[in-house]
N, C-alpha and C positions, 0 to 999 in steps of 0.2 A: 524667395519665400522666407518669411520671418520664422526662425526655429526656436524662439523663446517668447513667452508671454510676460506681461507686466507683473503678474504675481510671482512667477519664476525669478525674474530679475530682482524684485524687491526682496525675495527670500535670499538670493545669492548676495546682495549688497548688505542685508542685515546680519547674515552669518559672518561675513568678512569683517564688518564693523565690530561685532561681539566677539569674534575669534572663538565662537562656541555654538554648537547647534542647540544645546539647552538653553543658553542665554538668549540666542535669537528666538527660540520657541516662546519664551516668556514674553519678549518684546511684542511679537506678533500675535500672540494668544493662540498658538498652535501647539500640538503635541510634537516632541523632538522626532518621533518615528514619521510623522506626516511631512515634517520639513526635510528630513533625510530622504524620503521618497521623492519629494519635489526636486531636490538637487540631483539625484540619481537619474531622474527622467531628463533633467536639463543636460547633464553631462553625456547621456546616452544619445540625445538628439544632436548635440553639438560634436559628439565623437571626441571629446577631450576630457581631461581630468582638471577640475577647477580647484580642488582642495586636497591637500595631503592630510589624512586623518590618522591619529594614534588614539589610544584610550585615554590620553590626558590632554591632547591639543589638537587644534585645527589651525592650518596655515594654508595660505594661498599658494598655488603652484605659480610658475612664471606666467603660464597662459592665463590663469585666473587673475593674476595681479594686472595684466595688460587689459583684460576684459573690464575689471573694476574701474580702472582710470577712464575707460571710454564711456561705460553705461551710467556711473553714478551721476555726473553733471547732466547727461542727457535725461535721466529719469527725474532729476530734480527740476529741470526745466518743464517736463510734462506735468509734474505735480503742481508746480506754480501756475501753469496755464489753466489747469482744471480748477485750482483755487480761485483764480481771478474770474473765470467764466461762471462760477457758482456763487460768487460773492458780489452783491450790489455795492456801488461805489460808496453808499452812505454806511455800509456795514462791512468794511474790509476785514478780512481774516487772513490766517495762514501763519506758519512759524519762520522766524528769522534766526538762523544759526550763525553766530559769531565767534570767531576765534580771536582770543584776546589775552594779553598779559593781565594780571590782576590790577595793576596800577592803572591800566588804561581803561578797564572796565568800571572801576569804581566811581569815577566822576559821572559817567552817564547814568549808572544806577542811582546816584544821589540827586543829580540835577535834572535828567531828562525824562527817565522812565516813569517816575510816578504820575506826571501829568499825560505822558504818552499813553500809558496803559489804561489810564482812566478814560481817555478819550477814544481809544480803540480797544475795547474789552475782548474782542474775538481774536486779536493778534497775540501770539505767544512769542516771547524772545528768550533764546538759549544761548548763554555764554558758555564756551568751553575754554577754560583757562589753561594756557599753555606758553611757556617761554620760547618755544621753538619757532624759527621762521619756516612757514609751511606755504604750500601752493593751496590757497583757499578754494579754488575751483576743483583741482584734482581731488581734494579732500572733502569736498561735499559742503562747504560752507557758502553762506550767502555774502558774507562780509567779514572783514577783519579789523582789528584795532592794533596798530603798531606805531613806533615813533616815526616821525615824518621821513627821516632820511632812509628808513628800511622799506618804505612802500614801493612796490614795483611801479615802474613808469607806465605800464599800460593799464593802470587803474584809475578810477576817479577817487580823489582823496578830499576829505573834509577836515581840516585842522580844527582842533578843539583844545581847550584847557590851558593854553599858554605854555611858555617854555618849562621844561622840567630842570629843577635845580637839585643836585645831590650834594650831601654833606656828611662829614665824619662826626658821629655822635656817640656819646657814651654817659653812663649814669654817674652821678657823684660818688656813688659807693665804689665803682670801678677805679675812679681817678684818685680817690683818697690815698694819700702817702705815695703817689707815684709822680714822676716828673712828666709834665704834660708835654705832648708834641708841639714843636714849634714849627717845623718844616715837614713836608711829606715823608722824608726819609725816617724820621723819627718813629713812624708808625711801625717800622720793622722791629722796633724794640718792645712793641705792645701785643697784646692778645687782640686779635682782630677777627671778626664774624665773616667769613667768607660766603659768597653767593655762587651756586653752581646752576647753570642753565640745564634745561631738560635734555639738551644734546649732550650733556656731559662736559661742556667747556666751563672753566672757571673764569669768573668776572675779575678783570683787573681794575683797580681803582684809578680812575683818571682825574686828577685834580688839576686846577688852573688858578693862577693868580696874575692878574694884569696881562693876561694873554700868553703867559708862560705856562706850559703844560708839564705835568709830572705823572708818570705811570708807575704805580707801585704794585708789585706782587706780594700783597700782605700774607702773613702767616697767623695762625691762631688755633684755638682749641675746637672750633666748631664751624661746619659748612652746612648750608641750608639752601634750599630752593624756593623759598617763600619769603617775600619782604616783611609780611606780618610777623612771621616767626622770628626774623632777624630783629625786628623791633622789640619782641618779647625778650629776646636774649640780651639785647642791650639794656633794657629797663631793669633787668634782673642781674646786672653787674657781671656778665660774662666777658664782655669786651667792648671794643669800639666797632660800630657798624656804619656802613656806607649807604645811606638811605635818602629817598626823596623828601625835600622839605615839606611837601604837602602831607607826608605821612607822620613827620615828627613835630610840626609846628606847635601843636598843643602841648606836647611834653616838654618842649623848650620852654614855652611861656610858664608852664607850671613848675619849672625847676626839676622835673623828673629826668631830663637828659641836658647835656651840655654840648654845645658846638666846640669840638676840640681844636679845630684849625679854622677859626672864623674868616680868615683871609684866603682861605684855600676851599674852593668848591668846583662844581662843574655844572654848566648849564648847557642844554641843547634843545632844538626845536621839540615841541610837544607832540602829543598823540594825534593820530588821524583815524577816523572811520574811513574805510576804503572798500571798494567792490569793483567788479569788472567793468570796464568802459564799453567793451564790445558785446555786451548781453543786455537785453531789455530787463531792468530790475523789476521784480514782482511788486504789486502794489503795497505790500506790507513794508518791504525794504525801502521803497521810495518815500513812503510817508515817514519812516524812522529816520532816514537820511535827512529829510527836510527838517525834522524836529531837531536833529543835531546841528544842522546848519543854522536854524533859527536861534538856538541857544548860544552858538558861537558867535554869531553876529551881535546879538544883544549883549554879549560879555566883551565884545571888542577884540576877538581873537582871530578874526579872519585876515588873510593877506593875499 
């Protein structure tokens, strides 16, 4: 016999995601006391504690964590099924939640989403920007965007955007009066702007020339977790940044930035939109995936 209804499970998932009864109550349009009562009833019926509560924080218990990993994908499937049943094929609706690094989301926002959202006004697309590698199913996402080599093998992947090329760039103001780098090891004598992943790991600069690689653990006055902020720092003369060509191309053309090691760069397979191969994609995701595929094919980026 089922010992939890959909409203209780929805409340449980929302509290876990918000890490706050008050925040979850705002999202659901309920009072915190009503939400607390719902969870107490659920815990009583299941005879387990799902949350550890203090005056300042809410955290899942080990049992609560296991329950979340099981029910979130299941509830997402139910929601998708209801949305599809209630939506005529000529008026598809629903929300697509996508986990993506900023550099992966940007070209789709620029080239795919304007026409897609105009064609399907009842579909809502949500990007959650995160540099971590996550399990999109366990974390409640419909799809993800990552570089091709990082996509799990049990996923359907749609490559787009072509290879990513990174380069070391700096402003003329920073380079003024300094000896410019000639080889990657020269970067160790310069102020470099470092990148830190959400996981806490620092990114090492991987350069390459004629197939010869060089990995440099640069040092510098600033560490950031966002490539746009790294670009801003480089433009303002703080140091040398290691950034994708697509982000700096206009600044290089305008002379606001200089490629300090033009013979050394690094290119690797570009981004992919990916989603589970073993689950029937909801209509909204299927249409969006097709729009990305059509754009990639028209641009000659499929393989």
